[in-house]
C-alpha positions in Angstrom: 178.3 142.7 126.3 180.2 143.8 123.3 179.8 142.2 119.8 183.5 141.1 119.6 183.1 139.0 122.7 179.8 137.5 121.6 181.3 136.6 118.2 184.0 134.5 120.0 181.8 132.8 122.5 180.6 130.0 120.1 183.6 127.9 119.0 181.5 125.7 116.7 178.5 123.4 116.5 178.7 119.8 117.8 177.7 117.6 114.9 176.8 114.1 116.1 174.0 111.6 116.0 172.9 112.6 119.5 172.8 116.3 118.6 170.8 115.6 115.4 168.2 113.6 117.4 168.0 116.5 119.9 167.4 119.0 117.2 164.5 116.9 115.8 162.9 115.9 119.1 163.5 118.8 121.5 164.4 121.7 119.2 167.8 121.9 120.9 171.2 122.4 119.5 174.7 121.7 120.8 177.7 124.1 120.6 181.3 124.0 121.8 181.8 127.3 123.7 184.7 129.1 125.4 185.6 127.8 128.9 184.7 131.0 130.6 181.4 131.7 128.8 178.3 132.2 130.9 174.8 131.1 130.0 173.7 134.7 129.4 176.6 135.2 126.9 175.8 132.0 125.1 172.1 132.9 124.7 172.9 136.3 123.4 175.5 135.0 121.0 173.1 132.4 119.5 170.4 135.0 119.2 172.7 137.5 117.5 174.4 135.0 115.1 171.3 133.0 114.0 168.5 135.5 114.7 166.4 133.1 116.8 164.8 133.2 120.3 166.6 131.1 122.9 164.4 129.5 125.6 166.9 127.6 127.7 170.7 127.1 127.9 172.4 124.2 129.7 176.1 124.0 130.0 178.4 121.0 130.8 182.2 120.7 131.2 183.7 117.7 129.5 187.0 116.4 130.8 189.6 115.4 128.3 190.4 111.8 127.9 193.7 110.3 128.8 195.3 108.8 125.6 198.6 107.1 124.8 200.9 108.8 122.3 203.5 106.2 121.6 205.1 105.4 125.0 203.9 108.6 126.7 200.5 109.1 128.3 198.9 112.3 127.3 195.7 114.0 127.8 193.3 115.7 125.4 192.0 119.2 126.2 188.9 119.8 128.4 186.0 121.4 126.6 182.7 123.1 127.5 179.5 122.3 125.7 176.2 124.3 125.6 172.8 122.8 124.8 170.6 125.6 123.6 166.8 125.0 123.3 165.0 127.4 120.9 161.5 128.7 121.1 158.7 126.8 119.3 158.8 127.3 115.5 162.5 128.4 115.5 165.2 126.6 113.6 168.9 126.8 112.9 170.2 125.6 109.5 173.9 124.7 109.6 174.1 123.8 105.9 173.6 127.4 104.6 
């Protein structure tokens, strides 16, 4: 896979209380990814960008909520999340 594609696979990290607890307890991190990204692409992108070893990748599709915008009913965009577990002793620092 080419580097340009791998640089675009990760849209951004998911920063929430659940993801912080996962990082502490299971050494796993959550990312928003492209809708057509595969597990292999996600693993390679994380390894390339953060220089860590990926142990496991789990992917879920999150459906967008229906919301009211004034009188009209709208819908938020669907998104795809990846939960990436790193090898023991590995760490990702998002503050740097």
